[in-house]
N, CA, C and O of each residue as an XYZ file, in Angstrom:
1012
protein
N      85.013     79.010    104.488
C      86.035     79.738    104.434
C      86.139     80.554    105.940
O      87.158     81.013    106.457
N      84.847     80.573    106.425
C      84.812     81.608    107.694
C      85.432     80.429    108.969
O      86.080     80.761    109.961
N      85.067     79.180    108.642
C      85.832     78.591    109.823
C      87.219     78.703    109.969
O      87.760     78.953    111.046
N      88.097     78.434    108.388
C      89.321     78.695    108.069
C      89.777     80.133    108.596
O      90.912     80.163    109.072
N      88.925     81.547    108.579
C      89.493     82.390    109.064
C      89.389     82.544    110.642
O      90.111     83.294    111.298
N      88.446     81.776    111.130
C      88.637     81.530    112.831
C      89.731     80.806    113.383
O      90.494     81.163    114.281
N      89.707     79.524    112.600
C      90.891     78.662    113.218
C      92.291     79.674    112.941
O      92.918     80.027    113.940
N      92.723     80.090    111.690
C      94.122     81.148    111.520
C      94.202     82.232    112.635
O      95.166     82.557    113.328
N      92.925     82.703    112.618
C      93.001     84.081    114.097
C      93.225     83.556    115.243
O      93.853     84.178    116.099
N      92.755     82.340    115.445
C      92.971     81.985    116.640
C      94.395     81.477    116.811
O      94.864     81.570    117.946
N      95.199     80.920    115.791
C      96.438     80.307    115.803
C      97.252     81.442    116.070
O      98.083     81.510    116.976
N      96.935     82.474    115.109
C      97.728     83.941    115.219
C      97.808     84.541    116.479
O      98.881     84.839    117.004
N      96.400     84.780    117.123
C      96.419     85.188    118.380
C      97.048     84.223    119.722
O      97.106     84.714    120.849
N      97.480     82.868    119.451
C      97.953     82.464    120.419
C      99.248     82.464    120.349
O      99.994     82.113    121.263
N      99.736     83.031    118.778
C     101.294     83.078    118.930
C     101.786     84.439    119.973
O     102.604     84.561    120.884
N     100.659     85.490    119.184
C     100.899     86.834    120.060
C     100.930     86.497    121.500
O     101.488     87.214    122.331
N     100.368     85.479    121.756
C     100.045     85.655    123.741
C     101.393     84.971    124.239
O     101.831     85.220    125.363
N     101.947     84.222    123.485
C     103.187     83.472    123.736
C     104.246     84.061    123.835
O     105.095     83.639    124.619
N     104.527     85.490    122.858
C     105.820     86.356    122.977
C     105.152     87.450    123.637
O     105.977     88.300    123.970
N     103.787     87.796    124.001
C     103.468     88.967    125.050
C     104.516     89.007    126.187
O     104.960     88.115    126.910
N     104.801     90.519    126.098
C     105.700     90.557    127.302
C     107.404     90.385    126.904
O     108.296     90.963    127.525
N     107.574     89.672    126.000
C     109.009     89.611    125.705
C     109.653     89.158    124.403
O     110.185     88.079    124.144
N     109.426     90.569    123.412
C     109.096     90.612    122.082
C     110.254     91.732    122.288
O     110.617     92.257    123.340
N     110.845     91.993    120.616
C     111.903     93.105    120.550
C     111.110     93.904    119.743
O     110.241     93.383    119.044
N     111.338     95.383    119.749
C     110.873     96.106    119.397
C     111.329     97.203    118.372
O     112.341     97.841    118.661
N     110.654     97.487    117.166
C     111.947     98.400    116.158
C     110.726     99.840    116.005
O     109.694     99.884    116.674
N     111.068    100.738    115.161
C     110.301    101.491    114.398
C     110.238    101.726    113.406
O     111.252    102.049    112.788
N     108.815    101.659    112.717
C     108.820    101.994    111.291
C     108.374    102.944    110.703
O     107.896    103.036    109.572
N     108.618    104.056    111.903
C     108.009    105.292    111.753
C     108.736    106.367    112.856
O     109.565    105.848    113.604
N     108.481    107.860    113.016
C     108.515    108.552    113.989
C     107.923    107.919    115.173
O     108.631    107.715    116.159
N     106.580    107.566    115.158
C     106.442    107.042    116.355
C     105.416    105.832    116.157
O     104.797    105.437    117.145
N     105.232    105.275    115.002
C     104.823    103.663    114.354
C     105.962    102.652    114.759
O     107.129    102.436    114.434
N     104.942    102.094    115.718
C     106.426    100.276    115.732
C     106.033     99.253    115.008
O     105.014     99.145    114.324
N     107.084     98.335    115.230
C     106.532     97.157    114.822
C     107.534     96.227    115.825
O     108.460     96.674    116.501
N     107.133     94.921    115.746
C     107.498     94.122    116.950
C     107.594     92.728    116.393
O     106.590     92.285    115.835
N     108.906     91.818    116.490
C     108.866     90.436    115.777
C     107.722     89.684    115.953
O     107.582     88.746    115.168
N     106.807     89.875    116.849
C     105.627     89.575    116.926
C     104.402     89.823    115.782
O     103.432     89.100    115.551
N     104.757     90.990    115.206
C     104.051     91.612    114.159
C     104.490     90.130    113.100
O     103.802     89.126    112.918
N     105.503     90.370    112.683
C     106.371     89.794    111.618
C     105.782     88.178    111.763
O     105.176     87.543    110.899
N     106.102     87.806    112.917
C     105.692     86.051    112.990
C     104.475     86.029    112.878
O     104.111     85.071    112.196
N     103.375     86.882    113.371
C     102.044     86.626    113.073
C     101.811     86.543    111.645
O     101.501     85.473    111.121
N     101.958     87.716    110.930
C     101.763     87.970    109.398
C     102.241     86.866    108.817
O     101.436     86.299    108.079
N     103.656     86.223    108.954
C     104.257     84.957    108.303
C     103.678     83.789    108.623
O     104.183     82.775    108.140
N     102.575     83.666    109.444
C     101.903     82.481    109.869
C     100.430     82.704    109.142
O      99.789     81.828    108.560
N     100.138     83.776    109.279
C      98.538     83.735    108.214
C      98.947     83.875    106.697
O      98.302     83.076    106.018
N      99.691     84.528    106.066
C     100.241     84.673    105.143
C     100.615     83.608    104.587
O     100.694     83.440    103.370
N     100.938     82.606    105.655
C     101.533     81.130    105.288
C      99.826     80.676    104.825
O      99.409     80.428    103.694
N      99.230     80.678    105.851
C      98.043     79.592    106.013
C      97.151     79.822    104.701
O      96.573     78.905    104.118
N      97.113     81.262    104.287
C      96.535     81.667    103.231
C      96.869     81.218    101.736
O      96.123     80.858    100.825
N      98.006     81.340    101.796
C      98.852     80.456    100.441
C      98.667     79.314    100.270
O      98.498     78.905     99.121
N      98.640     78.332    101.502
C      98.684     77.140    101.385
C      97.191     76.716    101.439
O      97.088     75.491    101.503
N      96.354     77.179    101.433
C      94.634     76.941    101.184
C      94.062     77.425    100.400
O      93.100     76.863     99.876
N      94.487     78.694    100.046
C      93.542     79.253     98.738
C      94.899     79.825     97.831
O      95.288     80.971     98.055
N      95.474     79.129     96.983
C      96.794     79.884     96.374
C      96.274     81.040     95.249
O      97.071     81.897     94.868
N      95.250     81.013     94.877
C      94.487     82.014     93.708
C      94.273     83.264     94.582
O      94.406     84.296     93.923
N      94.007     83.442     95.752
C      93.596     84.396     96.347
C      94.858     84.958     96.627
O      95.917     84.374     96.856
N      94.531     86.580     96.564
C      95.677     87.597     96.764
C      95.087     87.955     98.210
O      94.002     87.692     98.726
N      96.668     88.941     98.856
C      96.408     89.215    100.432
C      96.735     90.985    100.321
O      97.480     91.515     99.497
N      96.130     91.512    101.145
C      96.811     92.767    101.181
C      97.063     92.478    102.703
O      96.319     91.984    103.550
N      98.442     92.978    102.784
C      99.070     93.104    104.432
C      99.754     94.070    104.599
O     100.565     94.395    103.732
N      99.656     94.555    105.387
C     100.841     95.465    106.339
C     102.244     94.911    106.406
O     102.741     94.621    107.494
N     102.805     94.778    105.424
C     104.072     93.901    105.461
C     104.966     94.334    106.098
O     104.988     95.498    105.697
N     106.197     94.195    107.240
C     106.872     95.255    107.716
C     106.786     97.006    107.796
O     107.723     97.800    107.883
N     105.634     97.218    107.746
C     105.184     98.681    108.013
C     104.582     98.743    106.272
O     103.644     99.539    106.214
N     104.780     98.345    105.411
C     104.484     98.592    103.832
C     103.024     98.057    103.425
O     102.942     96.847    103.635
N     102.060     98.521    102.994
C     100.858     97.842    102.385
C     101.384     97.452    101.217
O     101.985     98.159    100.408
N     101.123     96.224    101.144
C     101.339     95.486     99.891
C     100.330     94.383     99.540
O      99.573     93.966    100.417
N     100.293     93.913     98.335
C      99.165     92.777     97.769
C     100.064     91.901     97.409
O     101.050     92.163     96.720
N      99.723     90.635     97.928
C     100.895     89.351     97.667
C     100.097     88.593     96.887
O      98.933     88.301     97.161
N     100.741     88.241     95.845
C     100.113     87.068     95.108
C      98.708     87.097     94.329
O      98.063     88.144     94.369
N      98.080     85.712     93.443
C      96.701     85.573     93.593
C      96.320     86.913     92.560
O      96.951     87.655     91.808
N      95.130     86.774     92.930
C      93.946     87.858     91.910
C      92.933     88.397     92.709
O      92.346     87.710     93.545
N      92.641     89.783     92.478
C      91.958     90.591     93.302
C      90.194     89.952     93.038
O      89.281     90.711     93.362
N      89.944     88.947     92.614
C      88.503     88.711     92.739
C      88.226     88.429     94.326
O      87.256     88.823     94.973
N      89.418     87.582     94.820
C      89.322     87.431     96.507
C      90.344     87.515     97.120
O      91.105     86.557     97.252
N      90.531     88.524     97.549
C      91.295     89.408     98.722
C      91.494     89.257    100.123
O      90.924     90.065    100.856
N      92.175     88.401    100.606
C      92.288     88.532    102.227
C      92.832     89.973    103.007
O      94.041     90.181    103.113
N      92.269     90.510    103.302
C      92.850     91.816    104.334
C      93.230     91.304    105.624
O      92.493     90.633    106.347
N      94.454     91.662    105.888
C      94.781     91.181    107.194
C      95.370     92.169    108.005
O      95.792     93.256    107.608
N      95.380     91.754    109.128
C      96.384     92.577    110.573
C      96.477     91.822    111.284
O      95.602     91.294    111.971
N      97.860     91.592    111.228
C      98.060     90.344    112.189
C      98.440     90.549    113.648
O      98.562     89.623    114.449
N      98.634     91.957    113.955
C      98.732     92.617    115.085
C      98.248     93.869    115.232
O      98.914     94.860    114.930
N      96.752     93.938    115.826
C      96.389     95.447    115.786
C      96.601     96.045    117.207
O      96.317     95.333    118.170
N      97.038     97.190    117.390
C      97.398     97.085    118.866
C      98.700     97.453    119.220
O      98.986     97.611    120.407
N      99.857     97.670    117.963
C     100.877     97.347    118.319
C     101.467     97.940    119.249
O     102.182     97.150    119.867
N     101.509     99.152    119.711
C     101.996    100.077    120.526
C     101.234     99.663    121.818
O     102.107     99.436    122.656
N     100.344     99.518    122.211
C      99.926     98.435    123.415
C     100.566     97.082    123.412
O     100.745     96.511    124.488
N     100.866     96.618    122.465
C     101.400     95.334    122.707
C     102.931     95.420    123.452
O     103.407     94.767    124.381
N     103.507     96.572    122.581
C     104.820     96.632    122.788
C     104.855     97.303    124.270
O     106.007     97.371    124.699
N     104.318     97.580    124.748
C     104.212     98.212    126.415
C     103.539     97.613    127.266
O     103.236     98.076    128.365
N     103.212     96.418    126.798
C     102.684     95.396    127.917
C     101.364     95.218    128.059
O     100.863     94.209    128.555
N     100.571     96.461    127.510
C      99.107     96.413    127.676
C      98.319     95.654    126.828
O      98.369     95.603    125.599
N      97.399     94.921    127.787
C      96.455     93.543    126.806
C      95.691     94.145    126.416
O      94.648     94.132    127.071
N      95.722     95.024    125.149
C      94.430     95.263    124.258
C      94.911     95.396    123.051
O      95.434     96.419    122.608
N      94.717     94.142    122.349
C      95.501     93.996    121.261
C      94.639     92.761    120.297
O      93.946     92.040    121.015
N      94.589     92.449    118.936
C      94.084     91.588    118.447
C      94.398     91.086    116.983
O      94.893     91.922    116.227
N      94.198     89.992    116.566
C      94.679     89.693    115.282
C      93.123     89.947    114.411
O      92.141     89.784    115.135
N      92.881     90.254    113.220
C      91.802     90.871    112.474
C      91.967     90.282    111.214
O      92.978     90.632    110.606
N      91.242     89.494    110.687
C      91.249     89.441    109.205
C      89.865     89.433    108.706
O      88.902     89.230    109.446
N      89.751     89.717    107.109
C      88.462     90.017    106.328
C      88.849     89.083    104.813
O      89.954     88.916    104.298
N      87.929     88.740    104.508
C      87.992     88.351    102.760
C      86.829     89.196    101.976
O      85.632     89.261    102.255
N      87.553     89.826    100.902
C      86.921     90.446    100.015
C      86.603     90.099     99.001
O      87.556     89.754     98.303
N      85.114     89.973     98.295
C      85.172     89.224     97.338
C      84.286     90.257     96.270
O      83.193     90.776     96.498
N      85.037     90.362     95.168
C      84.648     91.112     93.934
C      84.371     92.687     95.030
O      83.222     93.123     95.101
N      85.198     93.205     95.588
C      85.063     94.390     96.216
C      84.135     94.491     97.323
O      83.941     95.587     97.850
N      83.500     93.366     97.752
C      82.507     93.217     98.985
C      83.266     92.548     99.998
O      83.871     91.529     99.665
N      83.334     92.943    101.150
C      83.667     92.143    102.365
C      82.466     91.451    102.582
O      81.355     91.980    102.631
N      82.831     89.685    102.773
C      82.074     88.700    102.867
C      82.180     87.753    104.372
O      81.326     87.037    104.894
N      83.547     88.069    104.796
C      83.807     87.273    105.627
C      84.738     88.438    106.833
O      85.551     89.254    106.400
N      84.493     88.331    107.989
C      85.139     89.057    109.007
C      85.534     88.639    110.399
O      84.569     88.901    111.117
N      86.798     87.953    111.328
C      86.888     87.965    111.839
C      87.859     88.641    112.971
O      88.962     89.005    112.564
N      87.586     88.821    114.207
C      88.788     89.635    115.089
C      88.776     88.779    116.357
O      87.846     88.348    117.039
N      89.847     88.690    116.436
C      90.152     87.635    117.809
C      91.211     88.432    118.960
O      92.337     88.888    118.762
N      90.487     88.410    120.075
C      91.398     89.349    121.007
C      91.965     87.938    121.685
O      91.222     86.968    121.531
N      92.974     87.761    122.282
C      93.509     86.403    122.797
C      93.569     86.466    124.124
O      93.543     85.441    124.805
N      93.673     87.940    124.760
C      94.054     88.330    126.072
C      92.665     87.777    126.687
O      92.895     86.937    127.557
N      91.360     88.001    126.489
C      90.299     87.598    126.620
C      89.514     86.332    126.095
O      88.386     86.025    126.480
N      90.157     85.737    125.294
C      89.612     84.418    124.206
C      88.369     84.963    123.958
O      87.399     84.399    124.465
N      88.177     86.091    123.182
C      86.983     86.521    122.777
C      86.868     86.792    121.166
O      87.401     87.740    120.590
N      86.172     85.906    120.628
C      86.448     85.491    118.614
C      85.132     86.183    118.331
O      84.077     85.773    118.815
N      85.222     87.391    117.425
C      83.987     87.900    116.863
C      84.118     87.826    115.326
O      85.035     88.426    114.766
N      83.520     87.344    114.869
C      83.043     86.700    113.843
C      81.565     87.143    112.802
O      80.444     87.164    113.309
N      81.742     87.393    111.680
C      80.860     87.598    110.894
C      80.939     86.999    109.524
O      82.051     87.009    108.995
N      79.713     86.363    108.721
C      79.743     86.426    107.386
C      78.614     86.903    106.769
O      77.574     86.668    107.385
N      78.481     87.647    105.485
C      77.757     88.457    105.154
C      76.519     87.638    104.810
O      76.503     86.553    104.228
N      75.358     88.426    105.325
C      73.843     87.591    105.033
C      73.721     86.699    106.394
O      72.685     86.063    106.582
N      74.540     86.666    107.124
C      74.483     85.771    108.293
C      74.640     85.956    109.619
O      74.542     85.063    110.460
N      74.855     86.963    109.807
C      74.730     87.584    111.249
C      76.129     87.756    111.695
O      76.972     87.220    110.975
N      76.558     88.412    112.767
C      77.802     88.572    113.782
C      77.665     87.907    115.394
O      76.704     88.066    116.146
N      78.629     87.304    115.609
C      78.828     86.301    116.712
C      79.889     86.625    117.465
O      80.877     86.968    116.816
N      80.015     86.622    118.877
C      81.008     86.722    119.671
C      81.184     85.164    120.328
O      80.129     84.855    120.882
N      82.061     84.247    120.415
C      82.371     82.992    120.639
C      81.380     81.985    120.235
O      81.291     80.896    120.801
N      80.465     82.433    119.031
C      79.479     81.366    118.546
C      78.218     81.863    118.908
O      77.220     81.406    118.352
N      78.111     82.891    119.917
C      76.845     83.284    120.261
C      76.360     84.598    119.554
O      77.199     85.448    119.852
N      75.653     85.011    118.967
C      74.758     86.239    118.272
C      74.907     87.535    119.025
O      74.874     87.524    120.255
N      75.058     88.572    118.394
C      75.454     89.687    118.980
C      74.669     90.878    117.944
O      74.647     90.865    116.713
N      74.236     91.583    118.589
C      73.475     92.913    118.382
C      74.196     94.372    118.436
O      75.089     94.310    119.281
N      74.146     95.362    117.977
C      74.728     96.588    118.727
C      73.358     96.783    119.817
O      72.444     96.040    120.174
N      73.823     98.429    120.169
C      73.014     98.709    121.452
C      71.685     99.321    120.912
O      71.465     99.664    119.751
N      70.813     99.393    122.019
C      69.609     99.851    121.834
C      69.544    101.537    122.131
O      68.509    102.194    122.238
N      70.798    101.993    122.224
C      70.825    103.390    123.149
C      70.490    104.574    121.678
O      71.085    104.646    120.603
N      69.281    105.398    122.215
C      68.669    106.247    121.374
C      69.374    107.507    121.133
O      69.254    108.035    120.028
N      70.155    108.093    122.112
C      70.376    109.158    121.978
C      71.797    109.525    122.339
O      72.311    108.745    123.140
N      72.617    110.620    121.899
C      73.768    110.665    122.105
C      74.085    110.924    123.263
O      75.139    110.392    123.614
N      73.385    111.778    124.290
C      73.774    112.253    125.701
C      73.759    110.808    126.352
O      74.404    110.829    127.399
N      73.238    109.580    126.073
C      73.263    108.525    126.817
C      74.358    107.414    126.034
O      74.366    106.225    126.353
N      75.173    107.915    125.086
C      75.889    107.000    124.575
C      77.370    106.957    125.166
O      77.892    107.881    125.790
N      77.970    105.710    124.860
C      79.342    105.976    125.379
C      80.415    105.578    123.815
O      80.256    104.501    123.238
N      81.037    106.204    123.517
C      81.548    106.229    122.121
C      83.307    106.125    122.706
O      83.855    106.489    123.747
N      83.798    105.441    121.450
C      85.241    105.148    121.018
C      85.714    105.964    120.082
O      84.981    106.097    119.102
N      86.886    106.648    120.086
C      87.680    107.215    119.044
C      88.971    106.505    119.207
O      89.256    105.615    120.009
N      89.782    107.134    118.186
C      91.637    106.596    117.972
C      92.008    108.057    117.628
O      91.365    108.910    117.015
N      93.272    108.099    118.217
C      94.294    109.407    118.305
C      95.280    108.799    116.863
O      95.923    107.761    117.021
N      95.313    109.331    115.870
C      95.828    109.394    114.532
C      97.070    109.818    115.030
O      97.057    110.556    116.015
N      98.374    109.416    114.421
C      99.609    109.368    114.453
C      99.621    110.993    114.137
O      99.454    111.807    115.045
N      99.802    111.326    112.969
C      99.577    112.782    112.788
C      98.009    113.696    112.700
O      97.365    114.175    111.767
N      97.797    113.623    114.376
C      96.594    114.416    114.646
C      97.221    115.797    114.930
O      96.443    116.644    115.370
N      98.431    116.133    114.756
C      98.794    117.691    115.007
C      98.253    118.416    114.060
O      97.687    119.478    114.318
N      98.393    117.773    112.454
C      98.034    118.200    111.162
C      96.475    118.315    110.993
O      95.914    119.190    110.333
N      95.868    117.314    111.680
C      94.552    117.322    111.173
C      93.613    118.354    112.199
O      93.576    117.944    113.359
N      93.065    119.275    112.012
C      92.800    120.731    112.231
C      91.311    120.348    113.079
O      91.071    121.097    114.026
N      90.286    119.222    112.801
C      89.396    119.109    113.210
C      89.141    118.095    114.264
O      88.115    117.915    114.920
N      90.569    117.309    114.306
C      90.451    116.167    115.687
C      89.962    116.745    117.018
O      89.206    116.268    117.865
N      90.600    117.884    116.957
C      90.328    118.411    118.815
C      89.010    118.859    119.094
O      88.510    118.423    120.131
N      88.221    119.767    118.274
C      87.054    119.923    117.969
C      86.049    118.978    118.049
O      85.090    119.174    118.795
N      86.168    117.719    117.203
C      85.453    116.555    116.958
C      85.289    115.826    118.600
O      84.301    115.348    119.157
N      86.304    115.940    118.926
C      86.907    115.141    120.551
C      85.846    115.834    121.256
O      84.812    115.323    121.689
N      86.216    117.094    121.332
C      85.784    118.372    122.550
C      84.232    118.018    122.341
O      83.514    117.709    123.291
N      83.708    118.100    120.817
C      82.170    117.952    121.453
C      81.529    116.942    121.565
O      80.395    117.005    122.040
N      82.153    115.571    121.104
C      81.838    114.129    121.682
C      82.088    114.071    123.365
O      81.294    113.361    123.982
N      83.044    114.708    124.073
C      83.174    114.507    125.173
C      81.994    115.626    126.119
O      81.650    115.135    127.194
N      81.479    116.813    125.845
C      80.452    117.479    125.922
C      79.126    116.955    125.444
O      78.031    117.393    125.797
N      79.298    116.179    124.783
C      77.355    115.744    124.409
C      77.259    114.568    124.787
O      76.198    114.269    125.335
N      78.316    113.500    124.632
C      77.944    112.073    125.024
C      78.000    111.670    126.273
O      78.366    112.580    127.017
N      77.720    110.365    126.971
C      77.798    110.397    128.043
C      79.243    109.837    128.621
O      79.630    110.025    129.774
N      80.066    109.014    127.465
C      81.786    109.238    127.792
C      82.469    108.793    126.332
O      81.838    108.229    125.439
N      83.971    109.179    126.260
C      84.539    108.762    125.519
C      85.228    107.968    125.531
O      84.838    107.668    126.660
N      86.365    106.863    125.240
C      87.116    105.812    125.391
C      88.353    105.880    124.119
O      88.158    106.319    122.985
N      89.366    105.446    124.535
C      90.389    105.640    123.818
C      91.332    104.075    123.945
O      92.201    103.981    124.812
N      91.032    102.888    122.968
C      91.631    101.700    123.497
C      92.942    101.694    122.939
O      93.799    101.368    123.760
N      93.425    101.993    121.625
C      94.501    101.442    120.858
C      94.460    100.790    119.995
O      95.350    100.790    119.144
N      93.277     99.931    119.938
C      92.918     98.945    119.150
C      91.650     99.285    118.165
O      90.534     99.023    118.612
N      91.745     99.805    116.962
C      90.321    100.182    115.983
C      89.672     98.577    115.929
O      88.490     98.447    116.247
N      90.374     97.508    115.568
C      89.552     96.384    115.033
C      88.996     96.185    116.426
O      88.005     95.463    116.316
N      89.222     96.538    117.780
C      88.647     95.714    119.067
C      87.270     96.675    119.021
O      86.135     96.201    119.064
N      87.552     98.024    118.933
C      86.572     99.054    119.121
C      85.726     98.885    118.184
O      84.658     99.352    118.580
N      85.620     98.459    117.124
C      84.334     98.118    115.744
C      83.860     96.750    116.323
O      82.653     96.663    116.551
N      84.663     95.647    116.598
C      83.894     94.445    117.557
C      83.126     94.916    118.605
O      81.988     94.462    118.725
N      83.611     95.894    119.531
C      82.580     95.992    120.640
C      81.467     96.934    120.290
O      80.584     97.042    121.141
N      81.338     97.707    119.079
C      80.577     98.504    118.642
C      79.196     97.600    118.197
O      77.993     97.778    118.388
N      80.098     96.389    117.407
C      78.767     95.239    116.862
C      78.238     94.675    117.954
O      77.049     94.364    117.892
N      79.062     94.388    119.316
C      78.315     93.610    120.296
C      77.495     94.487    121.538
O      76.871     93.905    122.425
N      77.608     96.023    121.444
C      76.774     96.733    122.061
C      77.410     97.320    123.242
O      76.795     97.947    124.104
N      78.896     97.046    123.244
C      79.773     97.263    124.617
C      79.889     99.263    124.115
O      79.659    100.204    124.873
N      80.227     99.320    122.930
C      80.244    101.036    122.693
C      78.807    101.058    121.825
O      78.207    100.060    121.424
N      78.384    102.569    121.628
C      77.552    102.776    121.032
C      78.053    103.291    119.511
O      77.342    103.048    118.536
N      79.100    103.892    119.396
C      79.356    104.770    118.508
C      81.097    104.712    117.921
O      81.713    103.796    118.465
N      81.672    105.281    117.234
C      83.129    105.214    117.096
C      83.354    106.067    115.636
O      82.810    105.820    114.560
N      84.021    106.807    115.847
C      84.715    107.690    114.838
C      85.867    107.873    114.727
O      86.476    108.136    115.765
N      86.531    107.817    113.600
C      88.104    107.508    113.450
C      88.873    108.293    112.352
O      88.264    108.100    111.300
N      89.666    108.884    112.197
C      90.183    109.188    110.949
C      91.699    108.383    111.026
O      92.117    107.884    112.071
N      92.508    108.349    109.610
C      93.826    107.787    109.789
C      93.768    106.427    109.439
O      94.696    105.966    108.774
N      92.618    105.551    109.853
C      92.606    104.014    109.647
C      93.458    103.827    108.607
O      94.203    104.680    108.125
N      93.286    102.239    108.133
C      94.045    101.795    106.866
C      92.807    100.413    106.922
O      92.243    100.028    107.947
N      92.673    100.025    105.954
C      91.669     99.283    105.110
C      91.807     97.609    106.292
O      90.779     96.993    106.574
N      93.054     97.193    106.757
C      93.241     96.198    107.153
C      92.640     96.800    108.957
O      92.218     95.869    109.644
N      92.617     97.886    109.482
C      92.458     98.105    110.620
C      91.156     98.015    110.657
O      90.790     97.810    111.814
N      90.043     98.092    109.699
C      88.627     98.137    109.401
C      87.857     97.321    109.331
O      86.844     97.231    110.025
N      88.347     96.307    108.150
C      87.573     95.580    107.009
C      87.304     94.556    107.661
O      86.935     93.782    106.777
N      87.218     93.881    108.869
C      86.489     92.738    109.598
C      85.363     93.803    110.447
O      84.208     93.565    110.802
N      85.980     94.735    110.570
C      84.781     95.230    111.817
C      83.596     96.027    111.299
O      82.525     96.180    111.886
N      83.971     96.551    110.017
C      83.082     97.107    109.524
C      81.656     96.213    109.028
O      80.514     96.625    108.821
N      82.130     95.077    108.951
C      81.288     93.838    108.649
C      80.610     93.413    109.742
O      79.390     93.257    109.695
N      81.372     93.165    110.918
C      81.040     92.744    112.401
C      79.436     93.922    112.493
O      78.252     93.585    112.515
N      80.008     95.218    112.526
C      78.733     96.141    112.506
C      77.369     96.079    112.007
O      76.274     95.992    112.564
N      77.791     96.156    110.662
C      76.861     95.819    109.602
C      75.995     94.651    109.778
O      74.780     94.832    109.702
N      76.476     93.421    110.012
C      75.848     92.320    110.570
C      75.304     92.093    111.800
O      74.841     91.024    112.198
N      75.378     93.240    112.456
C      75.090     93.273    113.896
C      73.954     94.281    113.980
O      73.584     94.816    115.024
N      73.532     94.448    112.989
C      72.269     95.522    112.873
C      72.947     96.863    112.457
O      72.320     97.592    111.688
N      74.310     97.290    112.950
C      74.554     98.877    112.861
C      74.501     99.444    111.492
O      73.963     98.969    110.492
N      75.264    100.723    111.658
C      75.537    101.633    110.501
C      76.990    102.025    110.151
O      77.741    102.220    111.106
N      77.390    102.139    109.127
C      79.140    102.569    109.126
C      78.834    103.279    107.805
O      78.176    102.774    106.895
N      79.375    104.500    107.790
C      79.556    105.401    106.485
C      80.679    106.815    106.778
O      81.179    106.820    107.903
N      80.999    107.748    106.019
C      81.484    108.661    106.290
C      81.169    109.793    106.884
O      79.974    110.088    106.871
N      81.868    110.474    107.375
C      81.540    111.579    108.477
C      80.589    112.412    107.918
O      80.124    113.277    108.661
N      80.212    112.351    106.830
C      78.950    113.121    106.222
C      78.148    112.268    105.758
O      77.264    112.776    105.068
N      78.105    111.135    105.866
C      77.124    109.869    105.677
C      77.129    109.360    104.365
O      76.341    108.438    104.155
N      77.806    109.733    103.469
C      78.345    108.859    102.287
C      78.414    107.615    102.706
O      78.693    107.401    103.886
N      78.187    106.624    101.865
C      78.585    105.429    101.409
C      80.357    105.314    101.559
O      81.272    106.008    101.116
N      80.306    103.988    102.471
C      81.807    104.129    102.909
C      82.596    102.930    102.113
O      82.110    101.986    101.489
N      83.921    103.260    102.331
C      84.607    102.322    101.662
C      85.569    102.222    102.747
O      85.890    103.141    103.500
N      86.068    100.848    102.765
C      87.342    100.763    103.728
C      88.752    101.736    103.101
O      89.558    102.183    103.917
N      88.872    101.908    102.099
C      90.247    102.178    101.414
C      89.772    104.199    101.405
O      90.501    105.131    101.065
N      88.659    104.233    101.797
C      88.529    106.215    101.733
C      88.433    106.054    103.471
O      87.899    105.005    103.830
N      88.660    106.514    104.016
C      88.453    107.183    105.653
C      88.361    108.402    105.327
O      88.673    108.925    104.258
N      87.758    109.044    106.614
C      87.151    108.823    108.033
C      86.388    107.888    107.965
O      86.210    107.437    106.834
N      85.735    107.312    108.988
C      85.254    106.335    109.111
C      83.910    106.612    110.569
O      84.308    106.825    111.715
N      83.085    106.581    110.387
C      81.480    106.834    111.151
C      81.175    105.674    111.505
O      81.057    105.008    110.477
N      80.961    104.997    112.491
C      79.999    103.521    113.064
C      79.466    103.560    114.132
O      80.016    103.806    115.206
N      78.259    103.305    113.930
C      77.285    103.151    115.222
C      76.241    102.312    115.253
O      76.307    101.376    114.455
N      75.084    102.388    116.096
C      74.150    101.219    116.210
C      73.383    101.578    115.429
O      72.479    100.814    115.088
N      73.508    103.040    114.815
C      72.466    103.392    113.775
C      71.318    104.423    114.179
O      70.819    105.270    113.439
N      70.967    104.132    115.695
C      70.113    105.062    116.029
C      70.552    106.424    116.402
O      69.770    107.352    116.196
N      71.988    106.707    117.051
C      72.465    107.932    116.852
C      73.315    108.401    115.757
O      74.019    109.407    115.845
N      73.247    107.769    114.884
C      74.267    108.015    113.717
C      73.738    109.565    113.297
O      74.499    110.436    112.878
N      72.675    109.691    113.439
C      72.598    110.823    112.489
C      73.028    111.780    113.505
O      73.405    112.790    112.910
N      73.171    111.955    115.083
C      73.408    112.898    116.075
C      74.963    112.972    115.730
O      75.473    114.058    115.454
N      75.504    112.112    115.746
C      77.025    111.725    115.791
C      77.844    112.522    114.247
O      78.864    113.208    114.188
N      76.920    112.084    113.174
C      77.282    112.907    112.053
C      77.230    114.542    111.927
O      78.059    115.241    111.345
N      75.846    115.054    112.734
C      76.029    116.372    112.843
C      77.284    117.114    113.501
O      77.842    118.100    113.020
N      77.642    116.429    114.745
C      78.931    116.861    115.225
C      80.123    116.764    114.452
O      81.175    117.330    114.748
N      79.920    115.940    113.319
C      81.466    115.741    112.470
C      81.291    116.673    111.155
O      82.219    116.926    110.387
N      80.025    117.124    111.017
C      79.621    117.972    109.936
C      80.752    119.483    110.081
O      80.649    120.410    109.277
């Protein structure tokens, strides 16, 4: 199943790359966008899953709406055919295809493919994580003051009273904070040690599913802001190399 997920992500990513810079854009909310590339990539991924695993269900962001398609929930694919749609629509080359497989409530396979850099991040439960077939590990940074962090801005950040406070405190206490606009890529970068930690509100299951497994299999840790056990269905999310987790948690408390 991991090879299937890798092949599917690569195929969808190639489709996105071919359409990059020449797609129609429409709104699915006041700010949130959808492109014809979203829809084409999603159709490709769903068709492949349905043809290879007809009994599996699919959780997808179909045309802007979260839907579960077909099958039964013992095996469930969780897909985002284009994570970073706003970047994509503006010609900013930071976007990815990400898909994960959940078995009886546990993520067992996760794949994130960045077609602009030809970087394929993959993980299988209990078998580690890789980047282009080479094993990856989280960073060895031990202090928040030496950490490079990443976050995302929720669409409704004006109604999230703690967002500005958290961002300010991390800017003051960490080496740096980045915002790239693709949660799937951000999580993959924590897994391979490019970032030391990440926090974010307002994410959906399809944004996080593959990335959470990548981090866990690369030796990192993912929790709620308060350190509680994490579920991709109940954000917000705190992810790190594990070594700076407690310091990040104190900032978010």
